[in-house]
PDB file of N, H, CA, C and O in Angstrom:
ATOM      1  N   MET A   1     132.785  97.370  96.610  1.00  0.00           N
ATOM      2  CA  MET A   1     133.051  96.143  97.215  1.00  0.00           C
ATOM      3  C   MET A   1     132.355  94.597  97.003  1.00  0.00           C
ATOM      4  O   MET A   1     131.191  94.470  97.382  1.00  0.00           O
ATOM      5  N   LYS A   2     132.850  93.760  96.576  1.00  0.00           N
ATOM      6  H   LYS A   2     133.796  93.863  96.268  1.00  0.00           H
ATOM      7  CA  LYS A   2     132.537  92.478  96.442  1.00  0.00           C
ATOM      8  C   LYS A   2     132.906  91.403  96.584  1.00  0.00           C
ATOM      9  O   LYS A   2     132.015  90.579  96.378  1.00  0.00           O
ATOM     10  N   TYR A   3     134.216  90.835  96.957  1.00  0.00           N
ATOM     11  H   TYR A   3     134.940  91.505  97.125  1.00  0.00           H
ATOM     12  CA  TYR A   3     134.984  89.908  97.573  1.00  0.00           C
ATOM     13  C   TYR A   3     135.153  90.274  99.014  1.00  0.00           C
ATOM     14  O   TYR A   3     135.350  91.415  99.431  1.00  0.00           O
ATOM     15  N   PRO A   4     135.023  88.838  99.959  1.00  0.00           N
ATOM     16  CA  PRO A   4     135.515  89.524 101.166  1.00  0.00           C
ATOM     17  C   PRO A   4     136.766  88.885 101.659  1.00  0.00           C
ATOM     18  O   PRO A   4     137.063  88.580 102.814  1.00  0.00           O
ATOM     19  N   ASP A   5     137.343  88.762 100.711  1.00  0.00           N
ATOM     20  H   ASP A   5     137.101  89.009  99.772  1.00  0.00           H
ATOM     21  CA  ASP A   5     139.282  88.302 100.753  1.00  0.00           C
ATOM     22  C   ASP A   5     139.476  90.427 100.536  1.00  0.00           C
ATOM     23  O   ASP A   5     139.864  91.169 101.438  1.00  0.00           O
ATOM     24  N   ASN A   6     139.108  90.832  99.255  1.00  0.00           N
ATOM     25  H   ASN A   6     138.793  90.230  98.522  1.00  0.00           H
ATOM     26  CA  ASN A   6     139.147  92.083  99.137  1.00  0.00           C
ATOM     27  C   ASN A   6     138.826  93.351  99.987  1.00  0.00           C
ATOM     28  O   ASN A   6     139.452  94.389 100.203  1.00  0.00           O
ATOM     29  N   ILE A   7     137.834  92.959 100.314  1.00  0.00           N
ATOM     30  H   ILE A   7     137.326  92.115 100.139  1.00  0.00           H
ATOM     31  CA  ILE A   7     137.173  93.536 101.626  1.00  0.00           C
ATOM     32  C   ILE A   7     138.141  93.642 102.744  1.00  0.00           C
ATOM     33  O   ILE A   7     138.336  94.737 103.272  1.00  0.00           O
ATOM     34  N   LEU A   8     138.710  92.659 103.105  1.00  0.00           N
ATOM     35  H   LEU A   8     138.551  91.770 102.676  1.00  0.00           H
ATOM     36  CA  LEU A   8     139.112  92.448 104.305  1.00  0.00           C
ATOM     37  C   LEU A   8     141.105  93.187 104.113  1.00  0.00           C
ATOM     38  O   LEU A   8     141.788  93.557 105.069  1.00  0.00           O
ATOM     39  N   GLU A   9     141.494  93.189 102.833  1.00  0.00           N
ATOM     40  H   GLU A   9     140.939  92.889 102.056  1.00  0.00           H
ATOM     41  CA  GLU A   9     142.660  93.844 102.593  1.00  0.00           C
ATOM     42  C   GLU A   9     142.420  95.022 102.446  1.00  0.00           C
ATOM     43  O   GLU A   9     142.983  95.809 103.208  1.00  0.00           O
ATOM     44  N   VAL A  10     141.580  95.491 101.503  1.00  0.00           N
ATOM     45  H   VAL A  10     141.122  94.852 100.885  1.00  0.00           H
ATOM     46  CA  VAL A  10     141.353  97.101 101.601  1.00  0.00           C
ATOM     47  C   VAL A  10     141.222  97.689 103.392  1.00  0.00           C
ATOM     48  O   VAL A  10     141.899  98.363 104.168  1.00  0.00           O
ATOM     49  N   SER A  11     139.921  96.951 103.401  1.00  0.00           N
ATOM     50  H   SER A  11     139.370  96.404 102.771  1.00  0.00           H
ATOM     51  CA  SER A  11     140.034  97.630 105.507  1.00  0.00           C
ATOM     52  C   SER A  11     141.382  97.669 106.047  1.00  0.00           C
ATOM     53  O   SER A  11     141.632  98.353 107.040  1.00  0.00           O
ATOM     54  N   GLN A  12     142.286  96.961 105.441  1.00  0.00           N
ATOM     55  H   GLN A  12     142.083  96.405 104.635  1.00  0.00           H
ATOM     56  CA  GLN A  12     143.616  96.865 106.680  1.00  0.00           C
ATOM     57  C   GLN A  12     144.361  98.795 106.074  1.00  0.00           C
ATOM     58  O   GLN A  12     145.300  99.288 106.698  1.00  0.00           O
ATOM     59  N   LEU A  13     143.731  99.519 104.899  1.00  0.00           N
ATOM     60  H   LEU A  13     142.968  99.118 104.392  1.00  0.00           H
ATOM     61  CA  LEU A  13     144.213 100.443 105.138  1.00  0.00           C
ATOM     62  C   LEU A  13     143.304 101.556 105.303  1.00  0.00           C
ATOM     63  O   LEU A  13     143.318 102.676 104.793  1.00  0.00           O
ATOM     64  N   LEU A  14     142.321 100.881 106.322  1.00  0.00           N
ATOM     65  H   LEU A  14     142.310  99.972 106.737  1.00  0.00           H
ATOM     66  CA  LEU A  14     141.767 102.045 106.933  1.00  0.00           C
ATOM     67  C   LEU A  14     140.668 103.418 106.655  1.00  0.00           C
ATOM     68  O   LEU A  14     140.148 104.313 107.322  1.00  0.00           O
ATOM     69  N   PRO A  15     140.699 102.917 105.150  1.00  0.00           N
ATOM     70  CA  PRO A  15     139.697 103.965 104.565  1.00  0.00           C
ATOM     71  C   PRO A  15     138.434 104.744 105.270  1.00  0.00           C
ATOM     72  O   PRO A  15     137.991 104.265 106.313  1.00  0.00           O
ATOM     73  N   ASP A  16     137.911 105.800 104.786  1.00  0.00           N
ATOM     74  H   ASP A  16     138.271 106.189 103.938  1.00  0.00           H
ATOM     75  CA  ASP A  16     137.054 106.391 105.445  1.00  0.00           C
ATOM     76  C   ASP A  16     135.840 105.518 105.209  1.00  0.00           C
ATOM     77  O   ASP A  16     135.271 104.947 106.139  1.00  0.00           O
ATOM     78  N   TYR A  17     135.422 105.419 103.839  1.00  0.00           N
ATOM     79  H   TYR A  17     135.884 105.883 103.084  1.00  0.00           H
ATOM     80  CA  TYR A  17     134.404 104.608 103.810  1.00  0.00           C
ATOM     81  C   TYR A  17     134.892 103.707 102.931  1.00  0.00           C
ATOM     82  O   TYR A  17     135.880 103.633 102.200  1.00  0.00           O
ATOM     83  N   MET A  18     133.489 102.716 103.312  1.00  0.00           N
ATOM     84  H   MET A  18     132.687 102.777 103.906  1.00  0.00           H
ATOM     85  CA  MET A  18     133.728 101.304 101.969  1.00  0.00           C
ATOM     86  C   MET A  18     132.299 101.266 100.831  1.00  0.00           C
ATOM     87  O   MET A  18     131.248 101.422 101.453  1.00  0.00           O
ATOM     88  N   GLY A  19     132.216 101.188 100.168  1.00  0.00           N
ATOM     89  H   GLY A  19     133.070 101.062  99.663  1.00  0.00           H
ATOM     90  CA  GLY A  19     130.496 100.925  99.413  1.00  0.00           C
ATOM     91  C   GLY A  19     130.321  99.803  99.070  1.00  0.00           C
ATOM     92  O   GLY A  19     131.186  99.051  98.621  1.00  0.00           O
ATOM     93  N   PHE A  20     129.229  99.570  99.235  1.00  0.00           N
ATOM     94  H   PHE A  20     128.526 100.181  99.600  1.00  0.00           H
ATOM     95  CA  PHE A  20     128.793  97.858  98.440  1.00  0.00           C
ATOM     96  C   PHE A  20     127.488  98.262  97.757  1.00  0.00           C
ATOM     97  O   PHE A  20     126.672  99.071  98.199  1.00  0.00           O
ATOM     98  N   ILE A  21     127.409  97.548  96.565  1.00  0.00           N
ATOM     99  H   ILE A  21     128.071  96.890  96.206  1.00  0.00           H
ATOM    100  CA  ILE A  21     126.397  97.280  95.742  1.00  0.00           C
ATOM    101  C   ILE A  21     125.201  96.687  96.187  1.00  0.00           C
ATOM    102  O   ILE A  21     125.471  95.520  96.469  1.00  0.00           O
ATOM    103  N   PHE A  22     124.260  96.872  96.345  1.00  0.00           N
ATOM    104  H   PHE A  22     124.040  97.820  96.115  1.00  0.00           H
ATOM    105  CA  PHE A  22     123.021  96.122  96.251  1.00  0.00           C
ATOM    106  C   PHE A  22     122.096  95.693  95.107  1.00  0.00           C
ATOM    107  O   PHE A  22     121.124  94.957  95.275  1.00  0.00           O
ATOM    108  N   TRP A  23     122.514  96.269  93.802  1.00  0.00           N
ATOM    109  H   TRP A  23     123.304  96.867  93.665  1.00  0.00           H
ATOM    110  CA  TRP A  23     121.360  96.410  92.618  1.00  0.00           C
ATOM    111  C   TRP A  23     122.000  94.900  91.609  1.00  0.00           C
ATOM    112  O   TRP A  23     123.058  94.836  90.983  1.00  0.00           O
ATOM    113  N   LYS A  24     120.986  93.890  91.749  1.00  0.00           N
ATOM    114  H   LYS A  24     120.127  93.942  92.258  1.00  0.00           H
ATOM    115  CA  LYS A  24     121.134  92.814  91.276  1.00  0.00           C
ATOM    116  C   LYS A  24     122.060  92.893  89.942  1.00  0.00           C
ATOM    117  O   LYS A  24     123.065  92.190  89.832  1.00  0.00           O
ATOM    118  N   LYS A  25     121.580  93.939  88.792  1.00  0.00           N
ATOM    119  H   LYS A  25     120.764  94.510  88.881  1.00  0.00           H
ATOM    120  CA  LYS A  25     121.789  93.952  87.388  1.00  0.00           C
ATOM    121  C   LYS A  25     123.642  94.693  87.497  1.00  0.00           C
ATOM    122  O   LYS A  25     124.347  94.907  86.511  1.00  0.00           O
ATOM    123  N   SER A  26     123.978  94.908  88.720  1.00  0.00           N
ATOM    124  H   SER A  26     123.405  94.734  89.521  1.00  0.00           H
ATOM    125  CA  SER A  26     125.232  95.500  88.833  1.00  0.00           C
ATOM    126  C   SER A  26     126.633  94.442  88.498  1.00  0.00           C
ATOM    127  O   SER A  26     126.513  93.384  89.115  1.00  0.00           O
ATOM    128  N   SER A  27     127.423  94.487  87.980  1.00  0.00           N
ATOM    129  H   SER A  27     127.521  95.347  87.479  1.00  0.00           H
ATOM    130  CA  SER A  27     128.489  93.864  88.246  1.00  0.00           C
ATOM    131  C   SER A  27     129.685  93.585  88.871  1.00  0.00           C
ATOM    132  O   SER A  27     130.706  92.904  88.777  1.00  0.00           O
ATOM    133  N   ARG A  28     128.886  94.742  89.831  1.00  0.00           N
ATOM    134  H   ARG A  28     128.056  95.295  89.908  1.00  0.00           H
ATOM    135  CA  ARG A  28     129.798  94.743  91.481  1.00  0.00           C
ATOM    136  C   ARG A  28     128.786  94.313  92.025  1.00  0.00           C
ATOM    137  O   ARG A  28     129.013  94.384  93.232  1.00  0.00           O
ATOM    138  N   PHE A  29     127.457  93.766  91.805  1.00  0.00           N
ATOM    139  H   PHE A  29     127.273  93.709  90.824  1.00  0.00           H
ATOM    140  CA  PHE A  29     126.606  93.219  92.803  1.00  0.00           C
ATOM    141  C   PHE A  29     127.323  92.707  94.249  1.00  0.00           C
ATOM    142  O   PHE A  29     128.365  92.083  94.044  1.00  0.00           O
ATOM    143  N   PHE A  30     126.936  92.865  95.743  1.00  0.00           N
ATOM    144  H   PHE A  30     126.090  93.372  95.909  1.00  0.00           H
ATOM    145  CA  PHE A  30     127.604  91.996  96.566  1.00  0.00           C
ATOM    146  C   PHE A  30     126.275  91.411  97.375  1.00  0.00           C
ATOM    147  O   PHE A  30     125.312  92.060  97.783  1.00  0.00           O
ATOM    148  N   ASP A  31     126.480  90.231  97.461  1.00  0.00           N
ATOM    149  H   ASP A  31     127.262  89.704  97.129  1.00  0.00           H
ATOM    150  CA  ASP A  31     125.363  89.071  97.872  1.00  0.00           C
ATOM    151  C   ASP A  31     126.018  88.201  99.065  1.00  0.00           C
ATOM    152  O   ASP A  31     126.066  86.971  99.104  1.00  0.00           O
ATOM    153  N   GLY A  32     126.386  88.875  99.782  1.00  0.00           N
ATOM    154  H   GLY A  32     126.347  89.874  99.750  1.00  0.00           H
ATOM    155  CA  GLY A  32     127.453  88.023 101.171  1.00  0.00           C
ATOM    156  C   GLY A  32     126.808  88.761 102.280  1.00  0.00           C
ATOM    157  O   GLY A  32     125.810  89.451 102.486  1.00  0.00           O
ATOM    158  N   GLU A  33     128.156  88.153 103.087  1.00  0.00           N
ATOM    159  H   GLU A  33     128.967  87.592 102.920  1.00  0.00           H
ATOM    160  CA  GLU A  33     127.991  88.904 104.694  1.00  0.00           C
ATOM    161  C   GLU A  33     128.880  89.975 105.071  1.00  0.00           C
ATOM    162  O   GLU A  33     130.063  89.657 104.949  1.00  0.00           O
ATOM    163  N   ILE A  34     128.737  90.795 105.366  1.00  0.00           N
ATOM    164  H   ILE A  34     127.776  91.053 105.465  1.00  0.00           H
ATOM    165  CA  ILE A  34     129.904  91.949 105.317  1.00  0.00           C
ATOM    166  C   ILE A  34     131.191  91.377 106.465  1.00  0.00           C
ATOM    167  O   ILE A  34     130.940  91.063 107.629  1.00  0.00           O
ATOM    168  N   PRO A  35     132.124  91.346 106.045  1.00  0.00           N
ATOM    169  CA  PRO A  35     133.242  90.756 107.313  1.00  0.00           C
ATOM    170  C   PRO A  35     132.985  91.879 108.572  1.00  0.00           C
ATOM    171  O   PRO A  35     132.160  92.793 108.578  1.00  0.00           O
ATOM    172  N   ASN A  36     133.690  91.613 109.336  1.00  0.00           N
ATOM    173  H   ASN A  36     134.361  90.871 109.331  1.00  0.00           H
ATOM    174  CA  ASN A  36     133.467  92.456 110.532  1.00  0.00           C
ATOM    175  C   ASN A  36     134.737  93.594 110.412  1.00  0.00           C
ATOM    176  O   ASN A  36     135.887  93.164 110.502  1.00  0.00           O
ATOM    177  N   LEU A  37     134.541  94.814 110.241  1.00  0.00           N
ATOM    178  H   LEU A  37     133.606  95.163 110.168  1.00  0.00           H
ATOM    179  CA  LEU A  37     135.411  95.969 109.763  1.00  0.00           C
ATOM    180  C   LEU A  37     135.339  96.981 111.380  1.00  0.00           C
ATOM    181  O   LEU A  37     134.560  97.069 112.330  1.00  0.00           O
ATOM    182  N   PRO A  38     136.434  97.504 111.031  1.00  0.00           N
ATOM    183  CA  PRO A  38     137.029  98.415 112.140  1.00  0.00           C
ATOM    184  C   PRO A  38     135.934  99.247 111.999  1.00  0.00           C
ATOM    185  O   PRO A  38     135.433  99.497 110.902  1.00  0.00           O
ATOM    186  N   LYS A  39     135.476  99.754 113.208  1.00  0.00           N
ATOM    187  H   LYS A  39     135.883  99.551 114.099  1.00  0.00           H
ATOM    188  CA  LYS A  39     134.694 100.831 113.343  1.00  0.00           C
ATOM    189  C   LYS A  39     134.942 101.965 112.943  1.00  0.00           C
ATOM    190  O   LYS A  39     133.918 102.646 112.885  1.00  0.00           O
ATOM    191  N   SER A  40     136.027 102.587 112.575  1.00  0.00           N
ATOM    192  H   SER A  40     136.859 102.034 112.622  1.00  0.00           H
ATOM    193  CA  SER A  40     135.856 103.930 112.165  1.00  0.00           C
ATOM    194  C   SER A  40     135.810 103.735 110.512  1.00  0.00           C
ATOM    195  O   SER A  40     136.252 104.653 109.822  1.00  0.00           O
ATOM    196  N   ILE A  41     135.397 102.812 110.022  1.00  0.00           N
ATOM    197  H   ILE A  41     135.037 102.066 110.583  1.00  0.00           H
ATOM    198  CA  ILE A  41     135.109 102.393 108.833  1.00  0.00           C
ATOM    199  C   ILE A  41     133.866 102.662 108.546  1.00  0.00           C
ATOM    200  O   ILE A  41     133.056 101.831 108.958  1.00  0.00           O
ATOM    201  N   GLN A  42     133.246 104.006 107.681  1.00  0.00           N
ATOM    202  H   GLN A  42     133.904 104.681 107.346  1.00  0.00           H
ATOM    203  CA  GLN A  42     131.754 103.867 107.541  1.00  0.00           C
ATOM    204  C   GLN A  42     131.314 103.149 106.488  1.00  0.00           C
ATOM    205  O   GLN A  42     132.226 103.045 105.667  1.00  0.00           O
ATOM    206  N   LYS A  43     130.311 102.599 106.137  1.00  0.00           N
ATOM    207  H   LYS A  43     129.571 102.683 106.803  1.00  0.00           H
ATOM    208  CA  LYS A  43     129.536 101.319 104.854  1.00  0.00           C
ATOM    209  C   LYS A  43     128.845 102.040 104.605  1.00  0.00           C
ATOM    210  O   LYS A  43     128.319 102.824 105.395  1.00  0.00           O
ATOM    211  N   VAL A  44     128.597 101.941 103.018  1.00  0.00           N
ATOM    212  H   VAL A  44     129.025 101.304 102.376  1.00  0.00           H
ATOM    213  CA  VAL A  44     127.857 102.822 102.112  1.00  0.00           C
ATOM    214  C   VAL A  44     127.097 102.034 101.196  1.00  0.00           C
ATOM    215  O   VAL A  44     127.755 101.482 100.314  1.00  0.00           O
ATOM    216  N   GLY A  45     126.015 101.878 101.200  1.00  0.00           N
ATOM    217  H   GLY A  45     125.480 102.327 101.916  1.00  0.00           H
ATOM    218  CA  GLY A  45     124.989 100.938 100.423  1.00  0.00           C
ATOM    219  C   GLY A  45     124.343 101.944  99.279  1.00  0.00           C
ATOM    220  O   GLY A  45     123.751 103.022  99.328  1.00  0.00           O
ATOM    221  N   VAL A  46     124.755 101.055  98.235  1.00  0.00           N
ATOM    222  H   VAL A  46     125.236 100.179  98.195  1.00  0.00           H
ATOM    223  CA  VAL A  46     123.721 101.673  96.693  1.00  0.00           C
ATOM    224  C   VAL A  46     122.961 100.553  96.638  1.00  0.00           C
ATOM    225  O   VAL A  46     123.162  99.339  96.662  1.00  0.00           O
ATOM    226  N   PHE A  47     121.501 101.710  96.514  1.00  0.00           N
ATOM    227  H   PHE A  47     121.338 102.696  96.495  1.00  0.00           H
ATOM    228  CA  PHE A  47     120.067 100.970  95.681  1.00  0.00           C
ATOM    229  C   PHE A  47     119.684 101.266  94.679  1.00  0.00           C
ATOM    230  O   PHE A  47     120.033 102.297  94.104  1.00  0.00           O
ATOM    231  N   VAL A  48     118.809 100.364  94.195  1.00  0.00           N
ATOM    232  H   VAL A  48     118.525  99.526  94.662  1.00  0.00           H
ATOM    233  CA  VAL A  48     117.995 101.333  93.155  1.00  0.00           C
ATOM    234  C   VAL A  48     116.810 100.620  93.017  1.00  0.00           C
ATOM    235  O   VAL A  48     116.795  99.451  92.634  1.00  0.00           O
ATOM    236  N   ASN A  49     115.497 101.459  93.400  1.00  0.00           N
ATOM    237  H   ASN A  49     115.509 102.410  93.711  1.00  0.00           H
ATOM    238  CA  ASN A  49     114.343 101.075  93.146  1.00  0.00           C
ATOM    239  C   ASN A  49     114.111  99.845  94.475  1.00  0.00           C
ATOM    240  O   ASN A  49     113.096  99.156  94.577  1.00  0.00           O
ATOM    241  N   ALA A  50     115.176  99.790  95.317  1.00  0.00           N
ATOM    242  H   ALA A  50     116.001 100.350  95.235  1.00  0.00           H
ATOM    243  CA  ALA A  50     114.757  98.629  96.439  1.00  0.00           C
ATOM    244  C   ALA A  50     113.562  99.051  97.300  1.00  0.00           C
ATOM    245  O   ALA A  50     113.476 100.171  97.805  1.00  0.00           O
ATOM    246  N   PRO A  51     112.588  98.024  97.444  1.00  0.00           N
ATOM    247  CA  PRO A  51     111.865  98.307  98.569  1.00  0.00           C
ATOM    248  C   PRO A  51     112.447  98.766  99.964  1.00  0.00           C
ATOM    249  O   PRO A  51     113.544  98.254 100.186  1.00  0.00           O
ATOM    250  N   LEU A  52     111.987  99.597 100.952  1.00  0.00           N
ATOM    251  H   LEU A  52     111.095 100.013 100.772  1.00  0.00           H
ATOM    252  CA  LEU A  52     112.300  99.722 102.407  1.00  0.00           C
ATOM    253  C   LEU A  52     112.765  98.738 103.282  1.00  0.00           C
ATOM    254  O   LEU A  52     113.679  98.907 104.089  1.00  0.00           O
ATOM    255  N   ASP A  53     112.144  97.735 103.121  1.00  0.00           N
ATOM    256  H   ASP A  53     111.402  97.598 102.466  1.00  0.00           H
ATOM    257  CA  ASP A  53     112.227  96.700 103.942  1.00  0.00           C
ATOM    258  C   ASP A  53     113.561  96.014 103.837  1.00  0.00           C
ATOM    259  O   ASP A  53     114.123  95.442 104.771  1.00  0.00           O
ATOM    260  N   GLU A  54     114.165  96.165 102.190  1.00  0.00           N
ATOM    261  H   GLU A  54     113.708  96.629 101.431  1.00  0.00           H
ATOM    262  CA  GLU A  54     114.727  95.418 101.774  1.00  0.00           C
ATOM    263  C   GLU A  54     116.161  96.522 102.384  1.00  0.00           C
ATOM    264  O   GLU A  54     117.035  96.074 103.126  1.00  0.00           O
ATOM    265  N   ILE A  55     116.148  97.306 102.116  1.00  0.00           N
ATOM    266  H   ILE A  55     115.438  97.670 101.513  1.00  0.00           H
ATOM    267  CA  ILE A  55     117.150  98.987 102.650  1.00  0.00           C
ATOM    268  C   ILE A  55     117.360  98.400 104.089  1.00  0.00           C
ATOM    269  O   ILE A  55     118.381  97.863 104.518  1.00  0.00           O
ATOM    270  N   VAL A  56     116.118  98.629 104.773  1.00  0.00           N
ATOM    271  H   VAL A  56     115.288  99.065 104.424  1.00  0.00           H
ATOM    272  CA  VAL A  56     116.627  98.287 106.250  1.00  0.00           C
ATOM    273  C   VAL A  56     117.315  97.146 106.648  1.00  0.00           C
ATOM    274  O   VAL A  56     118.179  97.200 107.523  1.00  0.00           O
ATOM    275  N   SER A  57     116.943  95.908 105.965  1.00  0.00           N
ATOM    276  H   SER A  57     116.241  95.863 105.254  1.00  0.00           H
ATOM    277  CA  SER A  57     117.641  94.530 106.321  1.00  0.00           C
ATOM    278  C   SER A  57     118.851  94.879 105.958  1.00  0.00           C
ATOM    279  O   SER A  57     119.624  94.337 106.748  1.00  0.00           O
ATOM    280  N   LYS A  58     119.415  95.480 105.201  1.00  0.00           N
ATOM    281  H   LYS A  58     118.788  95.920 104.559  1.00  0.00           H
ATOM    282  CA  LYS A  58     120.801  95.344 105.012  1.00  0.00           C
ATOM    283  C   LYS A  58     121.433  96.348 105.836  1.00  0.00           C
ATOM    284  O   LYS A  58     122.556  96.191 106.314  1.00  0.00           O
ATOM    285  N   ILE A  59     120.538  97.645 106.051  1.00  0.00           N
ATOM    286  H   ILE A  59     119.625  97.772 105.663  1.00  0.00           H
ATOM    287  CA  ILE A  59     121.339  98.171 107.010  1.00  0.00           C
ATOM    288  C   ILE A  59     121.733  97.879 108.346  1.00  0.00           C
ATOM    289  O   ILE A  59     122.792  98.198 108.885  1.00  0.00           O
ATOM    290  N   GLU A  60     120.597  97.119 108.921  1.00  0.00           N
ATOM    291  H   GLU A  60     119.736  96.860 108.483  1.00  0.00           H
ATOM    292  CA  GLU A  60     121.035  96.494 110.289  1.00  0.00           C
ATOM    293  C   GLU A  60     121.970  95.069 110.122  1.00  0.00           C
ATOM    294  O   GLU A  60     122.440  94.504 111.110  1.00  0.00           O
ATOM    295  N   ASN A  61     122.130  94.668 108.997  1.00  0.00           N
ATOM    296  H   ASN A  61     121.748  95.127 108.194  1.00  0.00           H
ATOM    297  CA  ASN A  61     123.115  93.944 109.011  1.00  0.00           C
ATOM    298  C   ASN A  61     124.743  94.590 108.931  1.00  0.00           C
ATOM    299  O   ASN A  61     125.716  94.091 109.495  1.00  0.00           O
ATOM    300  N   MET A  62     124.745  95.458 108.329  1.00  0.00           N
ATOM    301  H   MET A  62     123.954  95.863 107.871  1.00  0.00           H
ATOM    302  CA  MET A  62     126.054  96.263 108.065  1.00  0.00           C
ATOM    303  C   MET A  62     126.409  96.908 109.405  1.00  0.00           C
ATOM    304  O   MET A  62     127.601  97.151 109.596  1.00  0.00           O
ATOM    305  N   ILE A  63     125.593  97.191 110.279  1.00  0.00           N
ATOM    306  H   ILE A  63     124.625  96.994 110.124  1.00  0.00           H
ATOM    307  CA  ILE A  63     125.863  98.088 111.459  1.00  0.00           C
ATOM    308  C   ILE A  63     126.446  97.085 112.401  1.00  0.00           C
ATOM    309  O   ILE A  63     126.811  97.431 113.524  1.00  0.00           O
TER     310      ILE A  63
END
């Protein structure tokens, strides 16, 4: 998921999981704030060789 409007549209379908790519070289790189999603949707982050503090920071923002 990359674009906020698309994220919100997809969230209305209530998927079990929604993924976000946090690797800057990816064409799907997500560099924004995740909109409020229903609690039932589990959020998944993809990282490539990211420092632990960056991962923890993203996790804290996803909760």
